C-alpha positions as CSV (number, residue, x, y, z in Angstrom):
1,X,123.4,100.5,94.7
2,X,123.4,98.5,91.3
3,X,119.8,99.5,90.3
4,X,117.7,98.9,87.2
5,X,115.0,101.6,86.6
6,X,112.0,100.7,84.4
7,X,109.7,103.2,83.5
8,X,105.9,102.6,82.4
9,X,103.6,104.8,80.7
10,X,101.1,102.4,79.3
11,X,99.5,99.1,80.1
12,X,101.6,97.5,77.5
13,X,104.7,98.5,79.3
14,X,103.6,96.2,82.2
15,X,103.3,93.1,80.3
16,X,106.1,91.0,78.6
17,X,108.7,93.8,78.4
18,X,108.5,94.2,82.3
19,X,108.8,90.5,83.0
20,X,111.8,90.3,80.7
21,X,113.4,93.3,82.2
22,X,113.1,91.9,85.7
23,X,114.3,88.5,84.6
24,X,117.5,90.1,83.1
25,X,118.1,92.1,86.3
26,X,117.9,88.9,88.4
27,X,120.2,86.9,86.0
28,X,122.9,89.9,86.0
29,X,122.6,89.9,89.8
30,X,121.5,93.5,90.0
31,X,120.7,94.6,93.4
32,X,117.5,96.5,92.9
33,X,114.6,96.9,90.3
34,X,112.7,99.9,90.3
35,X,109.3,100.2,88.5
36,X,108.1,103.9,88.0
37,X,104.6,104.5,86.6
38,X,103.3,107.9,85.3
39,X,99.9,108.9,86.6
40,X,97.0,107.3,84.8
41,X,94.9,104.1,84.5
42,X,96.5,100.7,83.8
43,X,94.2,97.8,83.0
44,X,95.8,94.4,83.1
45,X,95.3,90.8,84.2
46,X,98.6,90.3,86.2
47,X,101.2,92.5,87.8
48,X,104.0,90.2,89.3
49,X,107.4,91.2,90.5
50,X,108.7,88.0,91.6
51,X,112.3,86.9,90.5
52,X,113.8,85.7,93.8
53,X,114.2,87.1,97.3
54,X,117.7,88.5,96.7
55,X,116.6,91.7,94.7
56,X,115.1,94.9,96.1
57,X,111.8,95.7,94.4
58,X,110.2,99.1,94.2
59,X,106.8,100.0,92.5
60,X,105.7,103.6,92.5
61,X,104.0,106.4,90.7
62,X,106.1,109.5,90.4
63,X,103.0,111.9,89.6
64,X,101.2,114.2,91.9
65,X,98.1,112.0,91.4
66,X,98.3,108.1,92.0
67,X,98.5,105.6,89.2
68,X,95.6,103.1,89.2
69,X,95.9,99.5,88.5
70,X,92.8,98.0,87.6
71,X,91.7,94.4,86.9
72,X,94.7,92.7,88.5
73,X,96.1,91.6,91.7
74,X,99.7,93.0,92.5
75,X,102.2,90.3,93.7
76,X,105.8,91.4,94.9
77,X,108.7,89.6,96.2
78,X,112.1,90.8,97.2
79,X,115.0,91.5,99.8
80,X,113.0,94.6,100.5
81,X,109.8,95.8,98.9
82,X,108.4,99.4,98.6
83,X,105.1,100.3,97.1
84,X,103.9,104.1,96.8
85,X,101.3,106.2,95.4
86,X,99.0,103.5,93.9
87,X,95.4,102.6,93.7
88,X,94.6,99.0,93.2
89,X,91.2,98.0,91.9
90,X,91.7,94.2,91.8
91,X,89.8,91.2,90.1
92,X,88.2,88.6,92.0
93,X,91.0,86.2,93.4
94,X,91.7,83.7,95.9
95,X,94.9,85.5,96.8
96,X,95.5,89.0,98.2
97,X,94.9,92.2,96.1
98,X,98.3,93.2,97.2
99,X,100.7,90.4,98.2
100,X,104.3,91.0,99.6
101,X,106.8,88.6,100.4
102,X,110.0,90.2,101.9
103,X,113.1,89.0,103.6
104,X,114.2,92.3,105.3
105,X,111.6,95.2,105.1
106,X,108.5,96.2,103.4
107,X,107.2,99.8,103.0
108,X,103.6,100.6,101.7
109,X,102.8,104.3,101.5
110,X,99.9,106.2,99.9
111,X,98.2,103.2,98.5
112,X,94.5,102.5,98.3
113,X,92.8,99.1,97.6
114,X,89.3,99.5,96.6
115,X,86.4,97.0,96.4
116,X,88.6,94.0,96.5
117,X,86.9,90.4,96.8
118,X,89.6,87.8,97.9
119,X,90.1,84.5,99.5
120,X,88.2,81.2,99.4
121,X,86.4,78.9,101.8
122,X,89.5,76.8,102.6
123,X,92.2,79.6,102.0
124,X,93.4,82.1,104.6
125,X,94.1,85.2,102.6
126,X,93.8,89.1,103.2
127,X,93.2,92.1,100.9
128,X,96.7,93.2,101.8
129,X,99.2,90.7,103.0
130,X,102.7,91.1,104.0
131,X,104.7,88.0,105.0
132,X,108.5,87.5,105.9
133,X,110.4,85.0,103.9
134,X,113.8,84.6,105.7
135,X,115.0,81.9,103.2
136,X,117.2,80.1,105.8
137,X,117.5,76.3,106.7
138,X,117.3,75.1,110.3
139,X,119.1,75.4,112.6
140,X,120.3,78.8,111.2
141,X,118.8,81.7,113.2
142,X,115.9,83.4,111.5
143,X,116.5,87.3,110.9
144,X,113.4,89.3,111.6
145,X,111.8,91.5,109.0
146,X,110.2,95.0,109.5
147,X,107.0,96.4,107.9
148,X,105.9,99.9,107.7
149,X,102.6,101.1,106.5
150,X,101.6,104.7,106.2
151,X,98.6,106.5,104.5
152,X,97.0,103.3,103.3
153,X,93.3,102.8,102.5
154,X,91.4,99.5,102.3
155,X,87.7,100.2,101.5
156,X,84.5,98.4,100.4
157,X,86.5,94.9,100.2
158,X,85.4,91.4,100.9
159,X,87.4,88.6,102.3
160,X,86.2,84.9,102.3
161,X,88.1,82.3,104.3
162,X,88.9,80.7,107.6
163,X,89.6,82.3,110.9
164,X,93.2,83.4,109.6
165,X,91.8,85.6,106.8
166,X,91.6,89.4,107.5
167,X,91.4,92.7,105.7
168,X,95.1,93.3,106.5
169,X,97.3,90.2,107.4
170,X,100.7,89.5,108.5
171,X,100.6,85.6,108.1
172,X,103.2,82.9,108.9
173,X,104.4,81.7,105.5
174,X,107.4,79.9,106.8
175,X,110.1,80.4,109.6
176,X,109.7,84.3,109.2
177,X,108.6,86.8,111.8
178,X,108.5,90.6,112.2
179,X,110.8,92.5,114.6
180,X,108.3,95.5,114.3
181,X,105.2,96.4,112.4
182,X,104.5,100.2,112.4
183,X,101.2,101.3,110.9
184,X,100.3,105.1,110.7
185,X,97.2,106.6,109.2
186,X,95.6,103.5,108.0
187,X,91.9,103.6,107.0
188,X,89.7,100.4,107.1
189,X,86.1,101.1,106.2
190,X,83.0,99.1,104.9
191,X,84.8,95.8,104.6
192,X,83.7,92.3,105.4
193,X,86.1,89.8,106.7
194,X,87.0,87.3,109.5
195,X,89.1,89.9,111.1
196,X,90.4,93.6,110.6
197,X,94.0,93.3,111.2
198,X,95.7,89.8,111.9
199,X,99.2,89.5,113.0
200,X,100.7,86.1,113.6
201,X,104.3,86.7,114.7
202,X,105.8,90.0,115.6
203,X,107.8,91.3,118.6
204,X,106.0,94.7,118.6
205,X,103.1,96.4,116.8
206,X,102.7,100.2,116.8
207,X,99.6,101.7,115.5
208,X,99.2,105.6,115.1
209,X,96.3,107.6,114.2
210,X,94.4,104.5,112.8
211,X,90.7,105.0,111.4
212,X,88.6,102.0,111.6
213,X,84.9,102.5,110.4
214,X,83.6,98.9,110.3
215,X,80.1,99.1,112.1
216,X,79.2,95.5,110.7
217,X,82.5,93.8,111.6
218,X,81.4,91.2,114.2
219,X,84.9,90.0,115.1
220,X,88.0,91.8,116.6
221,X,89.3,94.3,114.4
222,X,92.8,93.8,115.8
223,X,94.0,90.2,116.3
224,X,97.5,89.5,117.5
225,X,98.3,85.9,118.0
226,X,101.8,86.1,119.2
227,X,101.7,85.9,123.0
228,X,105.0,87.8,123.3
229,X,104.1,90.7,121.2
230,X,103.7,94.2,122.6
231,X,101.1,96.5,121.2
232,X,100.9,100.2,121.2
233,X,98.2,102.4,119.9
234,X,98.6,106.3,119.9
235,X,95.5,108.2,118.5
236,X,92.7,107.0,116.3
237,X,89.1,106.5,115.7
238,X,87.7,103.0,116.2
239,X,84.1,102.2,115.2
240,X,83.2,98.5,115.5
241,X,80.6,96.4,117.3
242,X,82.8,93.6,118.1
243,X,85.5,93.2,120.6
244,X,88.1,96.0,120.3
245,X,91.1,93.8,120.5
246,X,91.3,90.0,120.2
247,X,94.5,88.4,121.7
248,X,95.7,85.6,123.6
249,X,94.9,86.0,127.3
250,X,98.6,86.2,128.4
251,X,99.7,89.0,126.1
252,X,102.0,91.0,128.2
253,X,101.6,94.5,127.1
254,X,98.8,96.6,125.4
255,X,99.2,100.4,125.6
256,X,96.4,102.6,124.3
257,X,96.3,106.5,124.4
258,X,94.0,109.0,122.9
259,X,91.8,106.7,120.8
260,X,88.1,107.3,120.4
261,X,86.1,104.1,120.4
262,X,82.6,103.9,119.1
263,X,80.3,101.0,119.5
264,X,82.4,98.3,121.3
265,X,82.2,97.8,125.0
266,X,85.2,99.0,126.9
267,X,88.2,96.3,127.1
268,X,89.6,95.9,130.6
269,X,93.1,96.2,129.1
270,X,92.5,99.6,127.7
271,X,92.8,102.6,130.1
272,X,89.5,104.5,130.1
273,X,91.2,107.6,131.5
274,X,93.2,108.2,128.5
275,X,90.7,107.1,125.7
276,X,87.0,107.9,125.0
277,X,84.1,105.4,124.6
278,X,80.9,106.4,122.7
279,X,77.7,104.8,121.2
280,X,77.4,102.8,118.1
281,X,77.4,104.8,114.8
282,X,74.3,105.3,113.0
283,X,73.8,103.1,109.9
284,X,76.0,104.4,107.0
285,X,74.3,104.3,103.7
286,X,76.6,106.6,101.6
287,X,80.4,105.9,101.8
288,X,81.4,108.6,99.5
289,X,83.0,110.5,102.2
290,X,85.5,107.8,102.5
291,X,85.8,106.8,98.8
292,X,86.5,110.3,97.3
293,X,89.7,110.6,99.5
294,X,90.6,106.9,99.0
295,X,90.5,107.1,95.1
296,X,93.1,109.9,95.4
297,X,95.2,107.8,97.8
298,X,95.2,111.1,99.9
299,X,96.8,111.4,103.4
300,X,94.0,110.5,105.7
301,X,92.5,113.3,107.7
302,X,90.9,111.9,110.7
303,X,88.9,115.1,111.7
304,X,87.4,115.4,108.0
305,X,86.6,111.8,107.8
306,X,84.8,111.4,111.2
307,X,83.1,114.9,111.1
308,X,80.0,113.4,109.2
309,X,79.8,110.6,111.8
310,X,79.3,112.9,115.0
C-alpha cells in the first residue's frame, strides 16, 4: 500500500505540519495516511484528519501507555479509519469528542474518552460517533460499512440534544448503513445522555462482554432503530434503571446470553434462563474504580470492575 507515515512527538507536530502532510498525501493520491504518536500529553484546540473519503486514515500511539489528547475533539474521515491506544479529554463542543466518517470500515481499539460535554439543544450528537459515508449517487447501490470497537471506555460524559443523541452513536448521515457493528469490552459509566448506544441503520449488531454502569440513565441503554436489524449479546454486566433495550416492536431477533442485569425490569425478549437479574445498585459516590483503568485505556476486566458493586 502506498502509505505516508507521519510521526508526532509534541503538540506542535499536530498543528500546521500535520495538516500540510495530509493535504500533500491526498494531492498525490496516496492510499493511506498513518499518524503515529509517542506516549505523552498533547494539548491542542483541534485534531482533524479530513481530506476526502478516498484515503485510509490511522491514528495511534505506539507506546506501552496511551497518548493523551487534551482540549480538543478528534475528527476523522477516510475510506477506512483506525484509532488505537489513545485517551481523549475533549473541550466543550457541539460535535462528538471522537467523530468518524468512513466509507468502508472503522476500527476503534484501546480508546478512552473522559469527561466529554457535547451536543446542543437542537443537535443530535454523541460522545463517540461513527457514521457511514458511501459517497454514491442514486440510483447506484449503497455499499455497506463495518465498525469494530474493542476495549473502549466512555466515562463521566454529558450529552445534550434531542432523542437521537447518545453516548455512543451510529447515526444516519446520508445514504450509508452498516452491514455489521461489533462491540467487545465496551465500558459506559457515569454518563448522562438521551440514550446509551444508538444505532440507526445496521444489518446486525454484536455485543460481547459489555459493561454498562449507568444507574442514573433513565432511557434505554441500547436503542436500535432499524426494524430489520439482528442483535446478539454475549456476556456482560448491565446496571441501569431504565428499559434494558429500546427498539421498534417488530424487531425480528434479539439474542442475549450470559448477561447480568442490575436494576432494570426483565425484558420479555430476553431469556431469563440464560441471564441473571438483580437489584438496583447502591448509589456510587466514588468512580475512581473506573477512572483509574480508563485513564490507562486498559483492557476492561469485568470481574475487577464489578467486584466493588457486589
